[in-house]
C-alpha positions in Angstrom: 125.8 0.4 13.5 123.0 2.7 12.2 120.2 1.7 9.8 119.4 5.4 8.9 116.5 5.2 11.3 118.0 3.9 14.5 121.4 3.6 16.0 121.3 -0.1 16.7 124.3 0.2 19.1 122.1 2.2 21.4 119.4 -0.6 21.4 122.1 -3.2 21.9 123.5 -1.4 24.9 120.0 -0.8 26.4 119.1 -4.4 25.9 122.3 -5.5 27.7 121.6 -3.2 30.6 117.8 -3.7 30.8 117.8 -7.4 30.2 114.3 -8.7 30.9 112.9 -5.1 31.3 114.0 -4.1 27.7 110.6 -5.1 26.2 108.8 -3.0 28.8 111.1 0.0 28.0 110.3 -0.3 24.3 106.6 -0.8 24.9 106.5 2.3 27.2 108.3 4.4 24.6 106.0 3.3 21.8 102.8 4.0 23.9 104.2 7.4 24.9 105.2 8.2 21.3 101.6 7.6 20.1 100.3 10.0 22.8 102.9 12.6 21.8 101.9 12.4 18.1 98.3 12.9 19.1 99.4 15.8 21.3 101.2 17.3 18.3 98.2 16.9 16.1 96.0 18.7 18.7 98.6 21.5 19.1 98.5 22.2 15.4 94.7 22.0 15.3 94.6 24.5 18.2 97.4 26.6 16.6 99.5 26.4 19.9 103.1 27.0 18.9 104.3 26.6 22.5 102.6 23.2 22.8 104.2 22.1 19.5 107.6 23.2 20.8 107.2 21.6 24.2 105.8 18.3 22.9 108.4 18.0 20.1 111.1 18.7 22.7 110.0 15.9 25.1 109.4 13.5 22.2 112.9 14.3 20.9 114.4 13.5 24.2 112.8 10.1 24.6 113.6 9.2 21.0 117.2 10.3 21.4 117.5 8.0 24.4 116.6 5.1 22.2 118.7 6.0 19.2 116.0 7.1 16.8 118.4 9.4 15.0 116.2 10.5 12.0 113.2 11.0 14.2 115.2 13.1 16.6 116.4 15.4 13.7 112.8 15.9 12.5 111.6 16.7 16.0 114.4 19.1 16.5 113.3 21.0 13.4 109.7 20.9 14.6 110.7 22.2 18.0 112.6 25.1 16.5 109.7 26.0 14.3 107.4 25.9 17.3 109.8 28.1 19.3 109.9 30.6 16.4 106.1 30.4 16.0 106.4 29.1 12.4 103.5 26.7 12.7 103.1 26.3 8.9 106.6 25.0 8.6 106.3 22.8 11.7 103.0 21.3 10.5 104.7 20.3 7.2 107.0 18.2 9.3 104.2 16.3 11.0 103.7 13.8 8.2 107.5 13.2 8.1 107.5 12.6 11.8 104.6 10.2 11.5 106.3 8.3 8.6 109.7 8.1 10.4 108.0 7.0 13.6 106.5 4.1 11.6 110.0 2.9 10.7 111.1 3.4 14.3 108.1 1.5 15.7 108.7 -1.4 13.3 112.4 -1.7 14.2 111.8 -1.4 17.9 109.0 -3.9 17.9 111.3 -6.3 16.1 114.1 -5.7 18.6 112.0 -6.1 21.7 110.9 -9.5 20.6 114.5 -10.8 20.2 
């Protein structure tokens, strides 16, 4: 089951495995995601393509582990642009990443309180 933003079956499986620690997992991801978004903003400000690529890659990995399918796709595109040193294209994706992260954050916050 996917709601276009998150593959809910991933969250269901994680909740079953993590039990009482599930909320901690979600809160850790959300805190980390905020730091990664800040790091992406700084990398663009500093015009550091390698930092964009590296940060998008690691953010993509953690988002993938939690089933954030749309966010993962945007971060993959951003990572590719960073790798190819196409910062103008990658920076255009930043607003989309932030918007999609808002959806992911809302859904995960709701799930962690269940």
